[in-house]
matplotlib code that plots the C-alpha trace (Angstrom):
import matplotlib.pyplot as plt

x = [93.7, 96.0, 99.8, 100.5, 98.2, 99.5, 103.1, 102.1, 100.4, 103.4, 105.7, 103.5, 103.4, 107.1, 108.9, 112.3, 114.2, 113.8, 110.0, 110.3, 110.4, 106.6, 106.0, 105.4, 102.7, 101.0, 100.9, 99.4, 96.8, 95.9, 95.7, 93.3, 91.2, 91.1, 90.0, 87.3, 86.0, 86.0, 84.0, 81.5, 81.2, 80.7, 78.0, 76.2, 76.3, 74.8, 72.1, 71.3, 70.8, 68.4, 66.5, 65.9, 64.1, 61.9, 61.1, 59.8, 57.7, 56.3, 55.6, 53.7, 51.7, 50.9, 49.8, 47.4, 46.0, 45.4, 43.6, 41.5, 40.7, 39.7, 37.3, 35.7, 35.4, 33.6, 31.4, 30.5, 29.9, 27.4, 25.6, 25.5, 23.9, 21.3, 20.7, 20.2, 17.7, 15.8, 15.8, 14.5, 11.7, 10.8, 10.9, 8.8, 6.2, 6.4, 5.9, 2.9, 1.5, 2.3, 0.5, -2.4, -2.6, -2.6, -5.3, -7.4, -7.0, -7.9, -10.8, -12.1, -11.7, -13.4, -16.3, -16.6, -16.7, -19.1, -21.4, -21.2, -22.0, -25.0, -26.2, -25.6, -27.3, -30.3, -30.5, -30.0, -32.9, -35.2, -34.0, -34.6, -38.1, -38.9, -37.1, -34.9, -32.5, -30.2, -29.5, -29.3, -26.6, -24.4, -25.2, -24.3, -20.9, -20.3, -21.5, -19.4, -16.3, -17.0, -17.7, -14.3, -12.7, -14.4, -13.1, -10.9, -13.9, -16.3, -16.6, -17.9, -21.6, -22.5, -20.5, -22.1, -25.5, -24.8, -23.4, -26.5, -28.7, -26.8, -27.1, -30.9, -31.1, -29.2, -31.5, -34.5, -33.0, -32.4, -35.9, -37.3, -35.1, -36.1, -39.7, -39.5, -37.7, -40.5, -42.7, -40.1, -41.4, -45.1, -46.0, -46.1, -43.0, -45.0, -47.7, -45.5, -43.2, -40.9, -40.6, -37.6, -35.7, -36.6, -35.2, -32.1, -31.5, -32.1, -29.2, -26.9, -28.0, -27.3, -23.8, -23.2, -24.3, -22.4, -21.5, -23.6, -26.7, -26.1, -25.5, -28.8, -30.7, -29.5, -30.1, -33.6, -34.3, -33.0, -35.0, -38.2, -37.6, -37.2, -40.2, -42.6, -40.1, -40.1, -43.9, -44.4, -41.8, -42.5, -46.1, -47.1, -47.4, -43.9, -41.9, -41.0, -37.8, -39.1, -40.0, -36.4, -36.0, -38.9, -37.0, -34.2, -36.6, -38.3, -35.1, -34.0, -37.4, -37.3, -33.9, -34.9, -38.2, -36.8, -33.5, -34.6, -36.1, -33.0, -30.8, -31.7, -29.1, -25.5, -23.4, -21.0, -23.8, -24.0, -27.6, -28.3, -25.2, -26.1, -29.7, -28.4, -26.2, -29.2, -31.4, -28.8, -28.6, -32.4, -32.7, -30.1, -31.8, -35.2, -33.8, -32.0, -35.3, -37.0, -34.4, -34.2, -38.0, -38.3, -39.8, -38.4, -35.3, -35.6, -36.4, -33.0, -34.3, -35.8, -32.8, -30.3, -32.5, -32.7, -28.9, -28.2, -30.4, -28.8, -25.3, -26.4, -27.8, -24.6, -22.5, -24.7, -24.2, -20.5, -20.2, -22.4, -20.6, -17.0, -16.5, -15.8, -17.1, -16.8, -13.7, -14.1, -10.6, -11.2, -13.8, -11.5, -8.7, -10.9, -11.5, -7.8, -7.3, -6.1, -5.8, -2.1, 0.6, 2.5, 0.0, 2.8, 4.0, 0.4, 0.1, 3.4, 2.2, -1.1, 0.6, 3.1, 0.3, -1.6, 1.6, 2.3, -1.3, -1.0, 2.4, 0.9, -2.1, 0.1, 2.1, -1.0, -1.3, -5.0, -6.4, -7.7, -10.7, -13.5, -15.2, -12.4, -13.0, -15.3, -18.6, -20.2, -17.9, -18.4, -15.4, -13.8, -13.7, -17.2, -17.7, -21.2, -20.3, -21.5, -23.4, -26.7, -25.6, -23.5, -26.7, -27.5, -24.2, -25.5, -28.4, -26.6, -26.1, -29.2, -27.4, -24.3, -26.5, -28.1, -24.7, -23.5, -26.6, -26.3, -22.6, -23.2, -25.9, -23.7, -20.9, -23.1, -24.2, -20.6, -19.4, -22.4, -21.7, -17.9, -16.6, -13.3, -11.5, -9.8, -10.9, -8.5, -6.2, -6.6, -3.4, -4.3, -4.8, -7.2, -10.8, -13.4, -15.4, -12.5, -12.4, -16.1, -16.2, -13.8, -15.8, -18.8, -16.7, -15.4, -19.0, -20.0, -17.0, -18.0, -21.6, -20.6, -17.8, -20.3, -22.5, -20.1, -16.4, -16.8, -17.6, -20.0, -17.3, -15.1, -17.9, -18.2, -14.5, -15.3, -18.0, -15.5, -13.3, -16.1, -16.9, -13.3, -13.1, -16.3, -14.9, -11.7, -13.7, -15.6, -12.3, -10.8, -13.8, -13.4, -9.9, -9.7, -9.4, -8.0, -6.5, -6.1, -7.0, -5.2, -5.3, -2.9, -0.5, -0.7, -0.1, 2.8, 1.0, 1.7, -0.4, -0.4, -2.7, -3.5, -5.0, -5.9, -4.6, -7.8, -7.5, -4.0, -5.1, -7.9, -5.5, -3.2, -6.1, -7.2, -3.7, -3.4, -6.8, -5.8, -2.7, -4.8, -7.3, -4.5, -2.8, -6.0, -7.3, -4.0, -4.1, -7.8, -7.1, -3.9, -5.7, -8.7, -6.8, -4.3, -7.1, -9.1, -6.0, -5.6, -9.3, -9.3, -6.1, -7.5, -11.0]
y = [-0.7, -3.3, -3.4, -1.4, 1.3, 1.3, 1.6, 4.4, 6.2, 5.9, 7.1, 10.1, 10.8, 10.3, 11.0, 11.8, 10.7, 14.1, 13.6, 10.5, 12.9, 13.1, 9.4, 9.8, 12.5, 10.5, 7.3, 9.3, 10.7, 7.2, 5.7, 8.6, 7.8, 4.1, 4.8, 7.1, 4.5, 1.8, 4.1, 4.7, 0.9, 0.2, 2.8, 1.5, -2.1, -0.9, 1.1, -1.9, -4.0, -1.6, -1.1, -4.9, -5.1, -2.1, -3.6, -6.8, -4.7, -2.7, -5.9, -7.3, -4.1, -4.1, -7.7, -6.9, -3.9, -6.1, -8.7, -6.0, -4.5, -7.9, -8.4, -5.0, -5.8, -9.0, -7.2, -4.5, -7.2, -8.9, -5.7, -5.0, -8.4, -7.6, -4.2, -5.8, -8.2, -5.3, -3.4, -6.4, -6.8, -3.1, -3.2, -6.4, -4.6, -1.5, -3.7, -5.3, -1.9, -0.7, -3.7, -3.2, 0.5, -0.5, -3.1, -0.7, 2.0, -0.5, -1.7, 1.8, 2.7, -0.5, 0.0, 3.6, 2.5, -0.3, 2.2, 4.4, 1.4, 0.4, 3.9, 4.3, 1.1, 2.0, 5.4, 3.8, 1.4, 4.4, 6.2, 3.0, 2.6, 6.3, 6.1, 9.0, 8.2, 11.2, 10.8, 7.0, 7.3, 9.3, 7.0, 3.9, 5.3, 5.9, 2.4, 0.8, 2.7, 1.7, -1.9, -2.1, -1.8, -4.9, -7.3, -9.0, -9.5, -11.3, -14.3, -12.3, -12.9, -9.2, -8.2, -11.0, -9.9, -6.3, -7.3, -9.4, -6.6, -4.2, -6.7, -6.9, -3.1, -2.9, -5.5, -3.4, -0.3, -2.2, -3.4, 0.1, 1.6, -1.0, -0.5, 3.3, 3.0, 0.7, 3.8, 5.6, 5.6, 5.1, 8.7, 9.2, 11.4, 14.1, 13.9, 13.8, 16.8, 15.3, 11.9, 12.7, 14.3, 11.3, 8.9, 11.1, 10.6, 6.9, 6.8, 8.0, 5.0, 2.7, 4.1, 3.5, -0.2, -2.9, -2.3, -5.3, -3.4, -0.6, -3.0, -4.9, -1.6, -0.3, -3.6, -3.8, -0.2, -0.9, -4.1, -2.4, 0.5, -2.0, -4.1, -1.9, -1.9, -5.7, -5.8, -3.2, -4.6, -8.3, -7.9, -8.8, -5.2, -3.9, -7.1, -6.5, -5.7, -2.5, -1.2, -1.3, 2.5, 2.9, 0.9, 3.4, 6.3, 4.8, 4.6, 8.1, 9.5, 7.7, 9.1, 12.6, 12.5, 11.2, 13.1, 15.5, 12.7, 10.5, 13.2, 11.7, 9.1, 10.0, 10.6, 7.9, 5.3, 6.0, 4.9, 6.0, 4.2, 1.0, 1.3, 1.6, -1.5, -3.5, -2.0, -3.0, -6.6, -7.0, -5.4, -7.7, -10.7, -9.7, -8.8, -12.2, -13.9, -11.8, -12.6, -16.3, -16.7, -15.2, -17.8, -16.2, -14.2, -10.8, -7.8, -6.2, -2.7, -3.3, -5.2, -2.5, 0.3, -1.5, -2.1, 1.5, 2.9, 0.4, 1.6, 5.2, 4.5, 2.7, 5.6, 8.0, 5.8, 5.6, 9.3, 10.0, 7.7, 8.3, 6.0, 8.7, 8.8, 6.3, 6.6, 7.9, 7.5, 4.4, 6.0, 8.9, 6.6, 4.7, 7.9, 8.2, 4.7, 4.9, 8.7, 9.0, 8.4, 6.0, 3.4, 1.3, 4.3, 4.9, 1.3, 1.6, 4.9, 3.4, 0.3, 2.4, 4.6, 1.7, 0.1, 3.3, 3.4, -0.2, 0.4, 3.5, 1.4, -1.3, 1.3, 2.5, -0.8, -1.1, -4.4, -6.7, -8.1, -5.7, -8.1, -7.6, -3.8, -2.0, -1.7, 0.6, 3.5, 5.2, 5.1, 2.3, 0.0, -1.2, -1.0, -0.1, -0.6, -4.0, -4.8, -4.9, -4.6, -7.8, -9.9, -8.8, -10.3, -13.9, -12.5, -10.2, -12.7, -11.2, -7.9, -9.5, -11.2, -7.9, -6.2, -9.0, -8.7, -4.9, -5.1, -7.7, -5.5, -2.5, -4.5, -5.6, -2.0, -0.7, -3.3, -2.6, 1.2, 0.7, 2.5, 0.5, 3.7, 6.3, 9.9, 12.5, 14.0, 11.0, 10.2, 6.7, 5.0, 2.6, 1.8, 3.9, 0.8, -0.4, 3.0, 3.1, -0.5, 0.4, 3.5, 1.2, -1.2, 1.6, 2.8, -0.7, -0.9, 2.3, 1.2, -2.2, -0.8, 1.7, -1.2, -4.0, -4.9, -8.6, -11.7, -9.8, -7.5, -10.5, -12.1, -8.9, -9.2, -12.6, -11.0, -8.5, -11.3, -12.8, -9.4, -8.8, -12.4, -11.7, -8.4, -10.2, -12.8, -10.0, -8.3, -11.5, -12.2, -8.7, -9.3, -9.2, -12.6, -13.4, -16.3, -19.1, -16.7, -14.6, -17.5, -19.4, -16.5, -16.2, -19.9, -20.0, -22.0, -21.6, -19.2, -15.7, -13.0, -9.9, -7.1, -3.6, -0.5, -0.2, -3.8, -3.2, -0.1, -2.1, -4.8, -2.2, -0.6, -4.0, -4.8, -1.3, -1.8, -5.2, -3.7, -0.9, -3.4, -5.4, -2.4, -0.9, -4.2, -4.7, -1.3, -1.8, -5.2, -3.9, -0.9, -2.8, -5.7, -3.4, -1.3, -4.4, -5.9, -2.7, -2.7, -6.4, -5.9, -2.9, -4.5]
z = [49.4, 47.8, 48.3, 45.2, 46.1, 49.7, 48.5, 46.2, 49.1, 51.3, 48.6, 48.1, 51.8, 52.3, 49.0, 50.7, 53.7, 55.2, 55.1, 57.4, 60.3, 59.9, 60.4, 64.1, 63.9, 61.1, 63.3, 66.1, 63.8, 62.5, 66.1, 67.0, 64.0, 64.9, 68.4, 67.1, 64.7, 67.4, 69.7, 66.9, 66.2, 69.9, 70.2, 67.1, 68.5, 71.8, 69.9, 67.7, 70.7, 72.3, 68.9, 68.5, 71.9, 71.0, 67.5, 69.2, 71.5, 68.6, 66.6, 69.5, 69.9, 66.1, 66.2, 69.1, 67.1, 64.0, 66.1, 67.7, 64.2, 62.8, 65.7, 65.1, 61.4, 62.1, 64.5, 61.9, 59.2, 61.6, 62.3, 58.5, 57.8, 60.6, 59.0, 55.5, 56.9, 58.6, 55.3, 53.4, 55.9, 55.6, 51.8, 51.8, 53.8, 51.5, 48.4, 50.0, 50.7, 47.2, 45.6, 48.0, 46.9, 43.2, 43.8, 45.8, 43.1, 40.3, 42.4, 43.0, 39.3, 38.2, 40.7, 39.5, 35.9, 36.8, 38.5, 35.3, 33.1, 35.2, 35.2, 31.4, 30.6, 32.6, 30.9, 27.5, 28.3, 29.0, 25.9, 23.8, 25.2, 24.4, 21.0, 21.8, 19.0, 19.2, 22.9, 22.6, 19.9, 22.2, 25.1, 22.9, 22.2, 25.9, 26.9, 24.2, 25.4, 29.1, 28.2, 26.6, 30.0, 31.2, 28.6, 31.2, 33.5, 31.1, 33.3, 36.3, 36.7, 37.2, 34.1, 32.1, 33.2, 32.2, 28.8, 28.1, 29.1, 26.9, 24.0, 24.5, 24.5, 21.2, 19.7, 20.9, 19.3, 16.1, 15.9, 16.7, 14.0, 11.4, 12.3, 11.9, 8.6, 7.3, 7.0, 4.7, 1.2, 2.2, 2.0, 5.8, 5.7, 4.0, 6.6, 9.7, 9.7, 12.4, 10.8, 8.6, 11.5, 13.7, 11.0, 10.6, 14.4, 14.0, 11.5, 14.3, 16.3, 13.4, 13.0, 16.7, 16.4, 14.5, 10.8, 9.9, 11.1, 8.7, 5.8, 6.7, 6.9, 3.6, 1.9, 3.3, 2.2, -1.3, -1.6, -0.4, -2.8, -5.7, -4.7, -6.7, -9.6, -9.7, -9.5, -12.3, -14.8, -14.2, -15.5, -19.0, -20.0, -19.3, -19.3, -22.9, -24.6, -26.2, -22.7, -21.5, -21.6, -19.2, -16.6, -16.5, -16.6, -13.5, -11.4, -12.5, -11.6, -8.3, -7.4, -8.5, -6.6, -3.3, -3.4, -0.6, 1.5, 1.2, 2.6, 6.0, 5.3, 6.1, 2.9, 4.0, 3.5, -0.3, -0.4, -4.0, -5.2, -3.4, -4.7, -8.3, -7.9, -6.7, -9.5, -12.1, -10.8, -10.8, -14.2, -15.7, -14.2, -15.7, -19.1, -19.2, -18.5, -21.2, -23.8, -22.9, -23.1, -26.6, -28.8, -32.0, -32.8, -31.3, -33.5, -34.3, -34.0, -30.6, -29.4, -30.5, -29.1, -25.7, -25.8, -26.7, -23.9, -21.5, -22.4, -22.0, -18.6, -17.6, -18.7, -16.7, -13.6, -14.2, -14.5, -11.6, -9.2, -10.3, -13.2, -15.8, -19.4, -22.2, -24.3, -27.8, -28.9, -30.9, -33.1, -33.8, -34.8, -37.1, -39.1, -39.5, -41.0, -44.5, -44.6, -43.9, -46.5, -44.3, -42.9, -41.4, -39.3, -38.2, -37.0, -35.0, -33.5, -32.4, -31.0, -29.0, -27.6, -26.2, -24.9, -23.0, -21.6, -20.6, -18.8, -17.0, -16.0, -14.6, -12.6, -10.8, -8.9, -9.6, -8.5, -11.1, -9.2, -8.7, -6.3, -3.8, -3.6, -1.2, -3.2, -0.7, -1.8, -5.2, -7.4, -5.3, -8.3, -9.1, -12.8, -14.0, -17.6, -18.7, -15.5, -17.5, -21.2, -21.0, -20.9, -24.5, -25.8, -26.5, -28.5, -30.8, -33.6, -35.3, -35.4, -36.9, -39.5, -40.3, -40.7, -43.0, -45.1, -45.3, -46.2, -48.9, -50.4, -50.3, -51.9, -54.7, -55.3, -55.2, -57.7, -60.0, -59.9, -60.3, -63.5, -63.4, -64.1, -62.0, -61.8, -63.2, -60.5, -58.2, -56.2, -55.0, -58.3, -56.6, -57.5, -55.8, -54.7, -52.5, -50.7, -50.4, -49.1, -46.3, -45.4, -45.0, -42.9, -40.7, -40.1, -39.2, -36.8, -35.1, -34.7, -33.2, -31.0, -29.6, -28.6, -27.5, -27.6, -26.8, -28.9, -31.1, -32.4, -33.0, -35.0, -37.0, -37.8, -39.3, -41.4, -42.7, -43.7, -45.8, -47.3, -48.3, -49.8, -51.7, -53.0, -54.0, -55.9, -57.8, -58.6, -59.8, -62.1, -63.5, -64.7, -68.5, -70.2, -73.7, -75.5, -73.0, -70.3, -67.7, -65.4, -67.6, -67.5, -63.8, -63.3, -65.8, -68.4, -72.0, -73.8, -75.3, -74.0, -75.9, -73.9, -74.7, -73.0, -71.0, -69.8, -68.7, -66.7, -65.1, -64.1, -62.5, -60.7, -59.4, -58.2, -56.5, -54.9, -53.6, -52.0, -50.6, -49.1, -47.6, -45.9, -44.6, -43.2, -41.5, -39.9, -38.8, -37.1, -35.4, -34.0, -32.6, -31.1, -29.5, -28.1, -26.9, -25.3, -23.3, -22.3, -21.3, -19.2, -17.4, -16.7]

ax = plt.figure().add_subplot(projection="3d")
ax.plot(x, y, z, "-o")
ax.set_aspect("equal")
plt.show()
């Protein structure tokens, strides 16, 4: 308390002189309080002195306890390390035992499988020697599956010996099967009732062997079936162009006659399909030799008949094995050429239609190369159309020459019979010879497109050009002439031409006919080249 506050306190305690009588009791009270405070301070000092000694004792005791705890911790840590080492040693022994168990299990399994393989190979050898094909097929599958487990042990002598023995057994089975199949087609199948069933079981063995064995067997069978065909049609009697139809009759009769016998082959082998492919290739080769060896130009009738029968046979094969039927759309569209009022619109419609077909074909993702497709499966992409008939293409010039000669004769006849007038009620106002000429051209187009759509058809288009040019020349000659001539008027030369009303009508008819020929020719060319572009892209 500072002086000011002490004075204020005294003034408050003794505000008057009369109150000074209480100074003495107050002083006594203060002295008592001082003595009490001194006694408390003294007791506190004594207690503090005693507490310091005890604190040192407690600190010493705590230090000893900590040292003892650290010693125990070190002791526990050492024991833990010893325990870890013991656990590692125990685990190491357990791992060794586990690996040993796995090895023993693998060894037992391998020995068990090896025993099964040895037994199965011995049984297969007995079955092969007895030609028990049905049982051998199942056994082959089992041995193949068991041998797949020993791929990692190929270098072991016992496994190598077993694999070599198994390989020899398969070779023996193959030779037995091929030997038994050599009797197929010789007439023995009708004498021996169980032969067909025996061969059917042999097919199971072939399926169990490598795929190359099946390919070789089918190829050998097809070649053997076609041996008699080659011998028959390579002779002087039947190796002629006019005997082509008999070739196709032979293979169809062969397939029909042996249909029941060939059921021994699994459907997945597609033996008739493969046989027809080989037949077509051999037939094409023989026909090429016949056509190339002709000393003179072939007879058109015989050539076209052979080609027609070949196309019919190819269509039959394509329909039988999933190729579909030949499209007739082009022939139908030829009939519509020139009939409509708006030929330009017809051209646009035709072009759009084939563009849509081309786009749809592109969207299917069909591969372009037939050779890359699996030919053993019908419908997988092998195209029978053209496989034989394409060999006729280089020799169809005589057909084109005949068509040109026929068209020229018809043109001469039409011009001679032309009245140079229009029938009453006619809406076209064109000469009848122009319409008749295009009808003849359309029929010629249909005939040729039914036979070929390759170079021959293009050559025929060139013939049409010459025919139309010849017709134009004949129309030009028929133009009426007077004075210095119509040519002078057409070329702008001086000259006066006087024509009659009939001559004027003839001139108008010729002009209308020329325009009609131009439009019709344009529609025909557009239709065909659009269609052939679509075919070439799809093939």
